[in-house]
Structure formats: C-alpha cells, structure tokens
LOMINU-412052 format. One record per residue: residue in one letter; y, x, z of N, C-alpha, C in turn. Coordinates in steps of 0.02 Angstrom, whole numbers, padded with zeros to 5 digits, always signed. Example, Ala and Ser with C-alpha at 12.3 -4.5 7.8 and 13.67 -1.06 7.14 Angstrom:
A-00284+00660+00390-00225+00615+00390-00165+00660+00390/S-00112+00642+00354-00053+00684+00357+00002+00645+00394/
REM end
This chain:
M-00058+00039+00000+00000+00000+00000+00063+00043+00000/T+00062+00096+00033+00119+00140+00033+00133+00168-00035/V+00080+00178-00073+00090+00205-00141+00126+00152-00183/V+00109+00091-00173+00140+00037-00211+00214+00034-00192/I+00229+00039-00130+00298+00036-00107+00336+00096-00136/V+00306+00154-00136+00339+00213-00163+00350+00204-00238/V+00300+00177-00274+00307+00166-00346+00363+00115-00359/I+00364+00061-00320+00417+00011-00329+00485+00042-00314/A+00489+00082-00263+00552+00114-00245+00575+00161-00300/V+00528+00199-00329+00544+00245-00384+00568+00205-00444/V+00534+00150-00461+00553+00109-00518+00623+00080-00506/V+00637+00056-00447+00703+00029-00430+00756+00083-00437/I+00742+00142-00411+00789+00198-00415+00802+00217-00488/I+00749+00220-00528+00757+00236-00599+00797+00181-00634/A+00784+00119-00618+00822+00064-00648+00895+00068-00628/L+00909+00084-00566+00978+00090-00543+01014+00148-00578/I+00978+00204-00585+01007+00262-00620+01021+00244-00693/A+00974+00208-00726+00983+00188-00795+01043+00142-00802/M+01049+00094-00756+01106+00048-00758+01172+00086-00746/F+01171+00131-00700+01231+00170-00685+01252+00211-00746/M+01203+00243-00779+01218+00284-00838+01242+00241-00896/S+01210+00183-00904+01230+00137-00956+01301+00112-00944/N+01315+00095-00882+01382+00072-00864+01433+00127-00874/S+01416+00189-00857+01461+00245-00866+01475+00256-00940/R+01424+00251-00982+01434+00259-01054+01478+00203-01082/K+01467+00142-01058+01509+00086-01081+01581+00096-01060/Q+01591+00119-00999+01660+00131-00976+01692+00188-01015/A+01653+00240-01029+01679+00296-01069+01696+00273-01139/Q+01653+00232-01168+01667+00205-01235+01729+00160-01233/K+01734+00119-01181+01792+00075-01175+01856+00116-01168/R+01855+00169-01128+01913+00213-01121+01931+00246-01187/E+01880+00268-01224+01892+00299-01289+01922+00249-01338/D+01897+00187-01338+01926+00134-01381+01999+00121-01362/Q+02013+00120-01297+02081+00109-01274+02127+00167-01296/R+02100+00229-01294+02140+00287-01316+02157+00280-01391/V+02108+00257-01430+02119+00249-01503+02173+00196-01514/V+02167+00140-01480+02216+00086-01487+02285+00111-01465/A+02288+00146-01410+02352+00172-01385+02382+00221-01436/A+02341+00263-01465+02366+00311-01516+02393+00273-01577/E+02359+00220-01598+02383+00180-01654+02450+00148-01637/H+02456+00122-01577+02519+00092-01556+02575+00144-01554/R+02560+00203-01529+02610+00256-01528+02631+00274-01599/Q+02583+00278-01644+02599+00295-01714+02643+00240-01745/E+02626+00177-01732+02667+00122-01758+02736+00123-01727/A+02741+00139-01663+02806+00143-01629+02848+00200-01659/D+02816+00257-01672+02852+00313-01703+02877+00294-01773/F+02835+00261-01812+02855+00239-01879+02913+00190-01875/A+02908+00142-01829+02962+00093-01821+03026+00127-01797/R+03020+00175-01752+03079+00211-01726+03113+00249-01783/V+03074+00282-01825+03103+00319-01881+03139+00271-01929/G+03108+00214-01942+03139+00164-01985+03203+00138-01954/A+03202+00126-01889+03262+00101-01855+03318+00153-01857/E+03301+00216-01846+03351+00269-01848+03381+00275-01919/K+03338+00268-01970+03363+00270-02039+03411+00213-02052/E+03393+00152-02031+03436+00094-02041+03501+00102-02002/E+03497+00129-01941+03557+00139-01900+03604+00189-01934/A+03575+00243-01961+03616+00293-01996+03649+00261-02058/A+03611+00221-02094+03639+00187-02153+03696+00140-02133/A+03687+00104-02078+03739+00058-02054+03801+00097-02033/E+03791+00154-01999+03848+00195-01979+03885+00223-02039/E+03847+00244-02090+03879+00269-02151+03918+00214-02185/Q+03890+00154-02187+03924+00097-02219+03987+00080-02180/A+03983+00081-02114+04042+00066-02073+04096+00120-02083/A+04075+00183-02087+04123+00237-02098+04156+00229-02167/A+04117+00211-02217+04145+00201-02284+04195+00143-02282/A+04179+00090-02246+04225+00033-02241+04289+00054-02206/R+04283+00093-02151+04343+00116-02116+04385+00161-02162/R+04350+00205-02200+04385+00249-02246+04422+00209-02299/Q+04389+00158-02327+04421+00116-02378+04481+00078-02348/A+04473+00054-02287+04529+00018-02255+04588+00065-02244/A+04573+00126-02223+04627+00175-02212+04661+00192-02278/E+04621+00201-02331+04649+00215-02397+04692+00157-02421/A+04669+00096-02411+04708+00037-02432+04773+00033-02393/E+04770+00046-02328+04831+00046-02287+04879+00100-02311/E+04851+00159-02326+04893+00214-02351+04926+00195-02417/R+04887+00164-02462+04915+00143-02526+04970+00090-02516/A+04958+00043-02470+05008-00009-02457+05072+00022-02429/Q+05065+00070-02384+05124+00103-02357+05161+00142-02411/L+05123+00176-02454+05154+00214-02508+05190+00166-02556/A+05158+00109-02572+05190+00060-02616+05254+00034-02585/H+05251+00019-02520+05311-00006-02486+05366+00047-02487/Q+05348+00109-02474+05398+00163-02475+05425+00173-02545/T+05382+00172-02595+05404+00180-02665+05450+00123-02686/R+05432+00061-02665+05473+00003-02681+05541+00010-02647/A+05542+00032-02585+05606+00041-02550+05648+00094-02584/E+05617+00149-02606+05654+00201-02641+05681+00175-02708/A+05640+00135-02743+05662+00107-02807+05720+00059-02795/D+05716+00018-02743+05771-00027-02728+05834+00012-02711/A+05827+00066-02673+05885+00107-02654+05915+00138-02716/H+05874+00163-02761+05900+00192-02824+05935+00138-02866/E+05906+00079-02869+05936+00024-02907+06004+00005-02877/E+06006+00000-02812+06068-00017-02778+06121+00037-02790/H+06101+00099-02785+06148+00154-02796+06172+00154-02868/A+06126+00141-02915+06146+00137-02986+06197+00082-02997/R+06186+00024-02964+06233-00031-02970+06302-00012-02942/E+06300+00025-02887+06363+00044-02855+06404+00093-02897/I+06369+00137-02932+06407+00188-02969+06415+00172-03043/D+06380+00121-03068+06384+00104-03140+06451+00071-03155/P+06491+00101-03199+06556+00070-03214+06550+00008-03257/D+06491-00004-03286+06482-00062-03329+06458-00124-03292/V+06448-00120-03226+06422-00176-03188+06479-00206-03147/N+06491-00271-03155+06540-00308-03115+06502-00352-03066/G+06517-00350-03003+06486-00393-02954+06422-00363-02926/R+06391-00400-02881+06330-00377-02847+06279-00434-02847/G+06216-00418-02842+06164-00469-02837+06146-00497-02905/D+06118-00559-02905+06094-00590-02966+06150-00615-03011/D+06211-00624-02983+06266-00649-03024+06307-00593-03055/R+06281-00533-03055+06319-00477-03083+06319-00481-03160/T+06369-00452-03189+06376-00452-03262+06386-00381-03286/L+06366-00370-03346+06376-00306-03378+06434-00313-03428/V+06473-00259-03434+06529-00260-03480+06513-00213-03538/D+06518-00239-03598+06510-00199-03659+06579-00173-03676/H+06591-00108-03668+06657-00079-03678+06677-00077-03751/D+06630-00081-03796+06647-00082-03867+06679-00149-03886/T+06653-00203-03856+06679-00269-03875+06716-00303-03817/D+06717-00273-03759+06746-00300-03698+06716-00368-03679/E+06652-00379-03700+06618-00442-03683+06576-00431-03620/E+06572-00484-03580+06529-00482-03521+06467-00524-03535/R+06412-00502-03508+06350-00541-03513+06312-00532-03447/P+06267-00581-03430+06228-00574-03368+06186-00511-03371/A+06179-00478-03314+06141-00415-03311+06067-00426-03324/T+06043-00488-03319+05972-00501-03328+05954-00509-03401/E+06004-00517-03446+05990-00524-03517+05978-00456-03549/E+05942-00459-03604+05932-00398-03644+05998-00379-03676/P+06013-00315-03681+06075-00295-03714+06070-00310-03789/P+06126-00325-03821+06124-00339-03894+06105-00276-03932/R+06069-00287-03985+06048-00230-04027+06106-00211-04073/R+06117-00148-04078+06173-00123-04120+06145-00096-04184/T+06176-00110-04236+06157-00082-04300+06207-00028-04318/V+06182+00024-04345+06225+00081-04360+06241+00083-04433/
REM end
C-alpha cells in the first residue's frame, strides 16, 4: 500500500510540475505577444508623430508665408499712400507756381496766352496746327 501511495504522490507531483511548466510557457508566450503588440503600437505612434510634426511644420510655413504676404501688402499700401501724398504735393506745388492756372481746386481755369482764352483745367488743351 505504501508503494501505491508513493506512486500516486509521484504522479501528482509530476502532474503539478507539468501544469506549472505549461502555465509558465503560456505566460511567457503571453508576455511575448504583449511585447509584439506594444512594439507595433510604438511603431504606429512614431509614424503618427512624424506625420504630425510634418503637418505642423507645413502649417507653420503656411502661417509664416501668410504673415509675410500681409506685411508685404501693408508695405505696398504704405508706399502707395506715401507716393500718392508726394504726387498730390507735387500737383499742388505745380498749381501754385504755374502762371497759366487761375484759381484753386476743381474750379480752376487755364489761360492760353496765345489767345487769352480761359478753359477749365479738366479739359484737354486744344490741338495746335503749325
């Protein structure tokens, strides 16, 4: 009877060892599968991060280009305003020193010294034939 008990005990111990080893292999396989999945997720995250950085850089470049264009437009507008003011000043000065202009503003007239005729300054001068 003791032999039977020893045999049963040995069989139980072997079964427990087999279960433990099987469980250890399953856990090792499960950990390895989790490592593979984690590596795939890291790779996808890296790919997404690179794409996001690329899009962010493109957006920053586009914003910089827009700011540059706005600054250039503002500069052109200021230059146009300055040029217009200079042109107006030259026109006003020309009116002031021109001996053929009578009056100021839109009601000014030009005097043709050959004929002593006055005409509105907005009209085309008469064509002369030689």
